[in-house]
C-alpha beads as a LAMMPS data file, in Angstrom:
LAMMPS data file: protein, C-alpha beads

85 atoms
84 bonds

1 atom types
1 bond types

-500.0 500.0 xlo xhi
-500.0 500.0 ylo yhi
-500.0 500.0 zlo zhi

Masses

1 110.0

Atoms # bond

1 1 1 33.853 380.981 487.098
2 1 1 30.511 379.872 488.297
3 1 1 27.462 380.811 486.483
4 1 1 26.119 383.126 489.561
5 1 1 29.661 384.980 488.986
6 1 1 28.650 385.352 485.395
7 1 1 25.258 385.970 486.017
8 1 1 26.184 389.013 488.252
9 1 1 28.599 390.267 485.780
10 1 1 25.501 389.977 483.072
11 1 1 23.306 391.999 485.118
12 1 1 25.959 394.847 486.026
13 1 1 26.829 394.958 482.201
14 1 1 22.895 394.915 481.336
15 1 1 22.365 398.106 483.682
16 1 1 24.315 400.284 481.022
17 1 1 22.572 399.274 477.807
18 1 1 19.098 399.423 476.659
19 1 1 16.919 396.225 476.455
20 1 1 17.574 395.796 472.860
21 1 1 21.423 395.466 473.738
22 1 1 21.161 393.450 476.673
23 1 1 22.366 389.949 477.231
24 1 1 19.282 388.018 477.732
25 1 1 20.871 384.232 477.612
26 1 1 24.258 382.815 478.155
27 1 1 25.681 379.566 478.108
28 1 1 29.153 378.045 479.317
29 1 1 30.859 376.113 477.053
30 1 1 32.066 372.638 478.300
31 1 1 35.632 373.255 477.286
32 1 1 37.840 376.482 476.432
33 1 1 38.486 377.049 472.601
34 1 1 41.801 376.296 471.528
35 1 1 44.257 376.482 468.798
36 1 1 44.766 372.976 468.852
37 1 1 41.372 371.728 468.711
38 1 1 41.288 374.010 465.559
39 1 1 38.612 376.438 467.119
40 1 1 41.032 379.429 467.152
41 1 1 43.649 380.830 464.584
42 1 1 46.909 381.272 465.483
43 1 1 46.124 385.003 466.017
44 1 1 43.302 383.578 468.484
45 1 1 40.264 384.849 466.314
46 1 1 37.458 381.976 466.567
47 1 1 36.711 379.858 463.863
48 1 1 33.193 380.817 463.903
49 1 1 32.115 378.058 461.559
50 1 1 33.998 375.085 463.176
51 1 1 32.742 376.411 466.817
52 1 1 29.201 376.980 465.698
53 1 1 28.935 373.370 464.389
54 1 1 30.511 372.089 467.602
55 1 1 28.332 373.807 469.962
56 1 1 25.182 373.938 468.234
57 1 1 23.325 371.738 471.013
58 1 1 24.374 374.227 473.277
59 1 1 23.029 377.183 471.237
60 1 1 19.804 375.354 470.365
61 1 1 19.218 374.802 474.164
62 1 1 19.441 378.476 474.659
63 1 1 17.182 379.388 471.824
64 1 1 14.736 376.518 473.123
65 1 1 14.442 378.229 476.329
66 1 1 14.509 381.898 474.958
67 1 1 11.268 384.399 475.404
68 1 1 9.233 384.131 472.591
69 1 1 10.431 387.339 470.862
70 1 1 13.077 384.994 469.564
71 1 1 10.856 382.220 468.087
72 1 1 11.519 381.705 464.567
73 1 1 15.008 382.885 464.779
74 1 1 17.589 380.607 463.232
75 1 1 19.994 379.705 466.119
76 1 1 23.045 379.965 463.462
77 1 1 22.153 383.286 462.407
78 1 1 21.544 384.566 465.788
79 1 1 25.099 383.289 467.036
80 1 1 26.910 385.104 464.050
81 1 1 24.644 388.437 464.856
82 1 1 25.714 388.101 468.657
83 1 1 29.213 387.304 467.935
84 1 1 29.809 390.502 465.898
85 1 1 28.183 392.907 468.796

Bonds

1 1 1 2
2 1 2 3
3 1 3 4
4 1 4 5
5 1 5 6
6 1 6 7
7 1 7 8
8 1 8 9
9 1 9 10
10 1 10 11
11 1 11 12
12 1 12 13
13 1 13 14
14 1 14 15
15 1 15 16
16 1 16 17
17 1 17 18
18 1 18 19
19 1 19 20
20 1 20 21
21 1 21 22
22 1 22 23
23 1 23 24
24 1 24 25
25 1 25 26
26 1 26 27
27 1 27 28
28 1 28 29
29 1 29 30
30 1 30 31
31 1 31 32
32 1 32 33
33 1 33 34
34 1 34 35
35 1 35 36
36 1 36 37
37 1 37 38
38 1 38 39
39 1 39 40
40 1 40 41
41 1 41 42
42 1 42 43
43 1 43 44
44 1 44 45
45 1 45 46
46 1 46 47
47 1 47 48
48 1 48 49
49 1 49 50
50 1 50 51
51 1 51 52
52 1 52 53
53 1 53 54
54 1 54 55
55 1 55 56
56 1 56 57
57 1 57 58
58 1 58 59
59 1 59 60
60 1 60 61
61 1 61 62
62 1 62 63
63 1 63 64
64 1 64 65
65 1 65 66
66 1 66 67
67 1 67 68
68 1 68 69
69 1 69 70
70 1 70 71
71 1 71 72
72 1 72 73
73 1 73 74
74 1 74 75
75 1 75 76
76 1 76 77
77 1 77 78
78 1 78 79
79 1 79 80
80 1 80 81
81 1 81 82
82 1 82 83
83 1 83 84
84 1 84 85
């Protein structure tokens, strides 16, 4: 899937939610999450602590370029909050 296709889907999804609920930033991961890599449990639940550690640079980059209303947020906390949504 290309970034343009993903952006189009995000734009469509954002039309039906408030600004507070909207997706404002996203990033494509270099690889899929897998059980073999230890990122998923056998039930396909995400092992958040492991994933958060491995993709910390991606998360940091997202928040470095985020609007100023996100300034001061700890990326790990923001990732946890967004992954529960």
